[in-house]
C-alpha positions as CSV (number, residue, x, y, z in Angstrom):
1,M,-14.7,4.8,46.3
2,V,-11.3,3.1,47.1
3,L,-9.4,5.1,44.5
4,T,-11.1,8.4,45.6
5,T,-10.3,7.7,49.3
6,A,-6.7,6.8,48.5
7,L,-6.1,9.9,46.3
8,I,-7.6,12.3,48.7
9,M,-5.7,10.8,51.6
10,F,-2.4,10.9,49.7
11,I,-2.7,14.3,48.2
12,V,-3.8,16.0,51.5
13,L,-1.1,14.2,53.5
14,V,1.7,15.3,51.0
15,I,0.4,18.9,50.7
16,T,0.1,19.4,54.5
17,L,3.5,17.9,55.2
18,L,5.1,20.1,52.5
19,L,3.4,23.1,54.2
20,G,5.0,22.2,57.5
21,F,2.0,20.8,59.4
22,P,2.8,18.5,62.3
23,I,2.6,14.9,61.2
24,A,-0.2,14.1,63.6
25,I,-2.4,16.9,62.2
26,S,-1.5,15.9,58.6
27,I,-2.6,12.3,59.3
28,G,-5.9,13.3,61.0
29,L,-6.9,15.9,58.4
30,S,-6.1,13.7,55.5
31,S,-8.1,10.8,57.1
32,I,-11.2,12.9,57.9
33,L,-11.3,14.5,54.4
34,A,-10.8,11.1,52.7
35,I,-13.8,9.5,54.4
36,L,-16.2,12.5,53.9
37,P,-17.4,11.3,50.4
38,S,-18.5,8.0,52.1
39,L,-19.8,9.1,55.5
40,A,-21.7,12.1,56.9
41,F,-19.6,14.8,58.6
42,D,-21.1,14.4,62.1
43,N,-20.7,10.6,62.0
44,T,-17.1,11.1,60.8
45,L,-16.2,13.3,63.7
46,I,-17.9,11.1,66.3
47,T,-16.3,7.9,65.0
48,G,-12.9,9.7,64.6
49,A,-13.0,10.8,68.3
50,Q,-13.9,7.2,69.4
51,R,-11.1,5.8,67.3
52,I,-8.5,8.1,69.0
53,F,-9.6,7.0,72.5
54,S,-9.8,3.3,71.6
55,G,-6.4,3.6,69.9
56,I,-4.6,4.8,73.0
57,S,-6.6,2.7,75.5
58,N,-4.2,-0.2,75.4
59,F,-2.3,-1.6,78.4
60,T,0.8,-2.4,76.3
61,L,1.0,1.2,75.2
62,I,1.8,2.3,78.8
63,A,5.3,0.8,78.3
64,I,6.3,3.6,75.8
65,P,6.3,6.5,78.3
66,F,8.2,4.5,80.9
67,F,10.8,3.3,78.4
68,I,11.2,6.9,77.2
69,L,11.7,8.0,80.8
70,A,14.2,5.3,81.5
71,G,16.1,6.2,78.3
72,N,16.2,9.9,79.2
73,I,17.4,9.0,82.8
74,M,20.2,6.8,81.3
75,N,21.1,9.5,78.8
76,Q,21.6,12.1,81.4
77,G,23.0,9.8,84.0
78,G,26.6,9.4,82.7
79,I,25.9,5.9,81.3
80,A,27.3,6.7,77.9
81,K,30.8,7.3,79.2
82,K,30.8,3.9,81.0
83,L,29.8,2.1,77.8
84,V,32.3,4.0,75.7
85,A,35.2,3.1,78.0
86,F,34.2,-0.6,77.9
87,A,33.8,-0.6,74.1
88,Q,37.1,1.1,73.7
89,S,38.9,-1.5,75.8
90,L,37.5,-4.2,73.3
91,T,38.6,-2.5,70.1
92,G,42.1,-1.2,71.0
93,R,44.1,-3.1,68.4
94,I,41.7,-2.8,65.5
95,P,42.5,-0.2,62.7
96,G,40.3,2.8,63.3
97,S,39.7,1.6,66.8
98,L,37.8,4.7,68.0
99,M,35.3,4.3,65.1
100,Q,34.9,0.7,66.0
101,T,34.3,1.8,69.6
102,N,31.6,4.2,68.3
103,I,29.8,1.3,66.6
104,L,29.8,-0.9,69.7
105,A,28.8,2.0,71.9
106,N,25.9,2.9,69.6
107,M,24.7,-0.6,69.7
108,M,24.8,-0.8,73.5
109,F,23.6,2.7,74.3
110,G,21.0,2.7,71.6
111,A,19.5,-0.4,73.1
112,I,19.5,1.1,76.5
113,S,18.1,4.5,75.5
114,G,15.8,3.2,72.8
115,S,16.6,6.3,70.6
116,S,18.9,6.5,67.6
117,V,19.0,10.3,68.0
118,A,20.1,10.0,71.7
119,A,22.8,7.4,70.7
120,C,24.1,9.6,67.9
121,A,24.3,12.7,70.0
122,A,25.8,11.1,73.1
123,M,28.3,8.9,71.4
124,G,29.2,11.5,68.7
125,G,29.7,14.1,71.4
126,I,32.2,11.9,73.3
127,L,34.0,10.1,70.5
128,L,34.2,12.6,67.5
129,P,36.5,15.0,69.4
130,M,38.7,12.1,70.5
131,E,38.9,11.0,66.8
132,E,39.8,14.5,65.7
133,E,42.7,14.6,68.2
134,E,44.0,11.3,66.9
135,G,43.9,12.6,63.3
136,Y,41.0,10.5,62.1
137,D,39.1,11.4,58.9
138,K,36.4,13.7,60.3
139,K,33.9,12.9,57.6
140,L,34.3,9.1,58.0
141,G,34.0,9.4,61.8
142,A,30.7,11.3,61.6
143,T,29.4,8.9,59.0
144,V,30.2,5.8,61.1
145,N,28.4,7.4,64.1
146,I,25.3,8.2,61.9
147,A,25.2,4.9,60.1
148,T,25.1,2.8,63.3
149,A,23.0,4.9,65.6
150,P,19.7,3.3,64.5
151,T,20.8,-0.2,65.6
152,G,19.3,0.5,69.0
153,L,15.8,0.7,67.4
154,L,16.1,-3.0,66.6
155,I,18.1,-4.2,69.6
156,P,15.6,-4.3,72.5
157,P,14.0,-2.7,74.4
158,S,12.5,-0.9,71.4
159,N,9.5,1.5,71.4
160,S,9.1,1.0,67.6
161,L,8.5,-2.7,68.1
162,I,6.0,-2.0,70.9
163,V,4.1,0.3,68.5
164,Y,4.2,-2.4,65.8
165,S,2.9,-5.0,68.3
166,L,-0.1,-2.7,69.0
167,V,-1.0,-1.9,65.4
168,S,-0.4,-5.5,64.1
169,G,-3.2,-6.8,66.4
170,G,-1.1,-8.0,69.3
171,T,2.0,-9.6,68.0
172,S,4.0,-10.8,71.0
173,V,6.3,-8.0,72.3
174,A,8.7,-10.6,73.8
175,A,8.9,-12.4,70.4
176,L,9.6,-9.1,68.6
177,F,12.3,-8.1,71.2
178,M,14.1,-11.4,70.7
179,A,13.7,-11.2,66.9
180,G,15.4,-7.8,66.8
181,Y,18.8,-9.0,68.2
182,I,20.3,-10.8,65.2
183,P,19.3,-8.1,62.6
184,G,20.5,-5.3,64.9
185,I,23.8,-7.0,65.6
186,L,24.3,-7.9,61.8
187,W,23.7,-4.2,61.0
188,G,26.4,-3.2,63.4
189,L,28.8,-6.0,62.4
190,G,28.4,-5.2,58.7
191,C,29.4,-1.6,59.5
192,M,32.3,-2.7,61.6
193,I,33.7,-4.8,58.6
194,L,33.3,-1.9,56.2
195,T,35.0,0.5,58.7
196,F,37.9,-2.0,59.1
197,I,38.4,-2.1,55.3
198,L,38.2,1.7,55.0
199,A,40.5,2.3,57.9
200,K,43.1,-0.2,56.5
201,Q,42.9,1.5,53.1
202,R,43.5,4.9,54.7
203,G,46.4,3.8,56.8
204,M,44.6,4.2,60.2
205,K,46.2,2.1,62.9
206,G,44.8,0.8,66.1
207,N,45.9,1.9,69.5
208,K,48.3,-0.2,71.6
209,G,46.9,-3.5,72.9
210,T,44.6,-3.1,75.8
211,Q,45.6,-5.1,78.9
212,F,43.1,-7.7,80.1
213,K,42.9,-6.0,83.5
214,V,41.7,-2.8,81.7
215,V,39.0,-4.7,79.8
216,L,37.9,-6.3,83.1
217,A,37.9,-3.0,85.0
218,T,35.8,-1.2,82.3
219,F,33.5,-4.2,82.0
220,I,32.9,-4.3,85.8
221,D,32.3,-0.5,85.7
222,A,29.7,-1.0,82.9
223,I,28.0,-4.0,84.4
224,P,25.3,-1.9,86.2
225,S,24.4,-0.2,83.0
226,L,24.4,-3.4,80.9
227,A,22.4,-5.2,83.6
228,L,19.4,-3.1,82.7
229,I,19.0,-5.0,79.4
230,V,19.5,-8.3,81.1
231,I,17.0,-7.6,83.8
232,V,14.3,-6.1,81.6
233,I,14.5,-8.4,78.6
234,G,15.2,-11.5,80.7
235,G,12.2,-10.7,82.9
236,I,9.9,-10.3,79.9
237,I,11.2,-13.4,78.1
238,R,10.9,-15.6,81.2
239,G,7.4,-14.3,81.9
240,I,8.4,-12.7,85.3
241,F,6.7,-9.5,84.2
242,T,4.9,-8.1,81.1
243,P,6.6,-5.5,78.8
244,T,4.6,-2.8,80.5
245,E,5.8,-3.9,84.0
246,G,9.3,-4.3,82.5
247,S,9.3,-0.6,81.5
248,V,8.5,0.4,85.1
249,V,11.3,-1.8,86.3
250,A,13.6,0.0,83.8
251,V,12.6,3.4,85.2
252,V,13.1,2.3,88.9
253,Y,16.5,0.6,88.1
254,S,17.8,3.6,86.0
255,L,16.8,6.0,88.8
256,L,18.5,4.0,91.5
257,L,21.6,3.6,89.3
258,S,21.9,7.3,88.5
259,L,20.9,8.7,91.9
260,L,22.6,6.2,94.3
261,F,25.3,4.3,92.4
262,Y,26.7,6.8,89.8
263,R,25.3,9.9,91.6
264,T,25.1,11.8,88.3
265,I,21.6,13.2,88.5
266,T,20.3,16.0,90.7
267,L,16.7,16.9,91.6
268,K,16.9,19.8,89.1
269,N,18.0,17.4,86.4
270,L,15.3,15.0,87.3
271,I,12.5,17.6,86.9
272,K,13.9,18.5,83.4
273,I,14.0,14.7,82.5
274,F,10.4,14.2,83.6
275,E,9.3,17.3,81.6
276,D,11.1,16.1,78.4
277,S,9.8,12.6,78.7
278,A,6.2,13.9,79.2
279,K,6.5,16.0,76.0
280,M,7.8,13.2,74.0
281,T,5.2,10.8,75.3
282,G,2.4,13.3,74.5
283,I,3.6,13.6,70.9
284,I,3.9,9.8,70.4
285,V,0.6,8.9,72.1
286,F,-1.4,11.6,70.2
287,L,0.2,10.4,67.0
288,I,-0.8,6.8,67.7
289,G,-4.4,7.9,68.5
290,V,-4.8,10.0,65.3
291,S,-3.2,7.2,63.2
292,T,-6.0,4.8,64.3
293,I,-8.4,7.1,62.4
294,M,-6.4,6.5,59.2
295,S,-6.3,2.8,59.9
296,W,-10.1,2.8,60.3
297,V,-10.7,4.9,57.1
298,M,-8.5,2.5,55.1
299,A,-10.2,-0.6,56.5
300,F,-13.7,1.0,56.0
301,T,-13.1,1.8,52.4
302,G,-11.0,-1.3,51.5
303,V,-7.7,0.4,50.7
304,P,-5.4,-2.4,52.0
305,Q,-7.4,-5.0,49.9
306,A,-7.1,-2.8,46.8
307,I,-3.3,-2.4,47.2
308,S,-3.0,-6.1,47.8
309,S,-4.9,-6.9,44.6
310,M,-2.8,-4.4,42.7
311,L,0.5,-6.0,43.9
312,L,-0.8,-9.5,43.2
313,G,-1.9,-8.3,39.8
314,I,1.7,-7.3,39.0
315,T,3.1,-10.7,40.0
316,E,2.3,-13.7,42.1
317,N,6.0,-14.3,42.9
318,K,6.3,-13.6,46.7
319,Y,9.9,-12.7,46.4
320,L,9.2,-10.0,43.8
321,I,6.3,-8.7,45.9
322,L,8.6,-8.5,49.0
323,L,11.1,-6.6,46.9
324,I,8.5,-4.1,45.7
325,M,7.1,-3.6,49.2
326,N,10.6,-3.0,50.7
327,I,11.5,-0.5,47.9
328,L,8.2,1.4,48.8
329,L,9.1,1.2,52.6
330,L,12.6,2.5,51.9
331,F,11.1,5.4,50.0
332,I,8.5,6.1,52.6
333,G,11.2,6.1,55.3
334,T,13.0,9.0,53.6
335,F,10.2,11.4,54.3
336,M,8.3,9.9,57.2
337,D,9.4,9.2,60.8
338,V,9.4,5.6,62.1
339,T,6.3,5.7,64.4
340,P,3.8,7.2,62.0
341,A,5.0,5.1,59.1
342,I,4.5,1.9,61.2
343,L,1.1,3.0,62.2
344,I,0.0,3.8,58.6
345,F,1.6,1.0,56.5
346,T,1.4,-2.0,58.8
347,P,-2.3,-2.4,58.2
348,I,-1.7,-2.2,54.4
349,F,1.3,-4.5,54.0
350,L,0.9,-7.1,56.9
351,P,-2.2,-8.9,55.3
352,I,-0.3,-9.2,52.0
353,V,2.8,-10.9,53.6
354,Q,0.6,-13.1,55.8
355,S,-1.2,-14.3,52.7
356,F,1.9,-16.1,51.6
357,G,2.9,-17.3,55.0
358,M,5.2,-14.8,56.5
359,S,5.2,-14.5,60.3
360,S,4.0,-11.2,61.7
361,V,7.2,-11.2,63.8
362,Q,9.5,-11.3,60.8
363,F,7.5,-8.6,59.0
364,G,7.7,-6.4,62.2
365,I,11.5,-6.6,62.0
366,I,11.5,-5.9,58.3
367,I,9.3,-2.8,58.5
368,V,11.2,-1.4,61.4
369,F,14.6,-2.1,59.7
370,N,13.4,-0.3,56.6
371,L,12.2,2.7,58.4
372,C,15.4,2.8,60.6
373,I,17.3,3.4,57.3
374,G,15.0,6.3,56.7
375,N,16.3,7.8,60.0
376,I,19.7,8.3,58.3
377,T,18.6,9.4,54.8
378,P,17.6,12.8,53.6
379,P,15.3,14.7,53.4
380,V,13.8,13.9,56.8
381,G,16.4,11.7,58.5
382,N,16.5,13.0,62.1
383,T,19.5,11.0,63.1
384,L,21.4,12.2,59.9
385,F,20.8,15.9,60.9
386,V,21.8,15.3,64.5
387,G,24.9,13.4,63.4
388,V,26.2,16.1,61.0
389,K,25.4,18.8,63.6
390,V,27.4,16.9,66.3
391,G,30.2,16.4,63.8
392,K,30.2,20.1,62.8
393,L,29.7,19.2,59.1
394,K,27.2,19.6,56.3
395,I,25.1,16.8,54.9
396,E,26.7,16.9,51.5
397,E,30.1,16.4,53.2
398,V,29.1,13.0,54.6
399,M,27.0,11.7,51.8
400,K,29.8,10.2,49.7
401,E,30.9,8.1,52.7
402,M,27.2,7.3,53.7
403,L,26.6,5.7,50.3
404,K,29.1,3.0,51.1
405,Y,27.3,2.3,54.4
406,Y,23.9,2.4,52.8
407,G,25.1,-0.4,50.6
408,V,26.1,-2.6,53.5
409,I,22.9,-1.9,55.5
410,I,20.7,-2.7,52.6
411,L,22.6,-5.9,52.0
412,V,21.8,-6.9,55.6
413,L,18.2,-5.9,55.1
414,L,18.0,-8.3,52.1
415,L,19.3,-11.1,54.2
416,V,16.7,-10.4,56.9
417,I,13.9,-10.3,54.2
418,Y,14.9,-13.5,52.5
419,I,16.3,-15.6,55.4
420,P,13.4,-15.9,57.9
421,F,15.7,-17.6,60.5
422,L,17.6,-14.4,61.1
423,S,14.5,-12.8,62.7
424,T,12.5,-15.8,63.8
425,G,15.3,-18.2,65.0
426,L,15.7,-16.7,68.5
427,P,11.9,-16.4,69.2
428,K,11.4,-20.0,68.1
429,L,14.4,-21.2,70.3
430,M,12.8,-19.4,73.3
431,G,9.4,-21.0,72.6
432,L,7.8,-17.6,71.9
433,I,6.5,-18.5,68.5
434,K,5.9,-21.8,66.7
């Protein structure tokens, strides 16, 4: 029964995706067809409908639409330019300074917007034309923008980590948020070092040294934007409000900031922002609901236990098992978006890593990190496609440079996998996990 279920689910999922079905429809259809050999059709439909509603009836899930709305308000509210100016003041002397600015700005804006695509589009749109004017290598500039845009999915607040918390059975969102800082920063730092080396090799020079008063002025100008992270994350960590309440605080703060302080959003803009946020929320919530059917089907038929037995049958060495799992996740990320992949594969792999003592917090960071890499790899890397479009290039033109950055990013991933402190150190220090 397990093998039949797994084969039907996999074959139908792949075929429907290749035919261009929406991912939510593919997941729902493959799940329903996979359980039919084991359960009557009417029972399947009734249980499936119940699973959808139970899957989306979770208080923590309310945080996602509010964080999406806050990110869209920030994206349209001129926040990006403030962060770019501050980042540029910090990287003035470094070779390839505008590319280094791009990395820092992606890390800051990605964390605020919670979207690698938004960060890639916003920062690329501002910095790539500036780089072209300065005579930078166009392909390298676009590559740097693409390679570092996903850091914001690890640096909180992160909707991906909220989704993981839900599907993993209630892993602390606050702990996951704190756990994402060091891996996200290491990703950005690794790319900064590689960019410095490449810029040196190609004779790129930094700009003239930035005066302290310029750094101070741009920092003061960016404080209201950066304060969002401090207020929201600080409030969640200190228990002042829950992640869901924090998401509402983020919306109110970003609205006040954009409407009253920066005055960059009009009523007409606001209607469009609400509309876009509602559409994105609908897609994500429906996807979460449908994915709970697949989780139920796998649990009902024993698919996770079968996969666990198969992996343990290959080797009992936990380091090798981790390596195999991460290779699979890297492969999965190349053709599946972050949210559905988290929803599908967390119930399969989490029990395996917990069997040899890995924290659910560490595994949350590992799975999101892996799938973030998929955001910048073909054939389905949304951030990759947006990045080449913003850079006015073709994918094949950036792939040679991207391979170098893939190497650095995967090296950081290996450190996160095999050094638990990198993801669990801050949550333990804050008393969020034991």
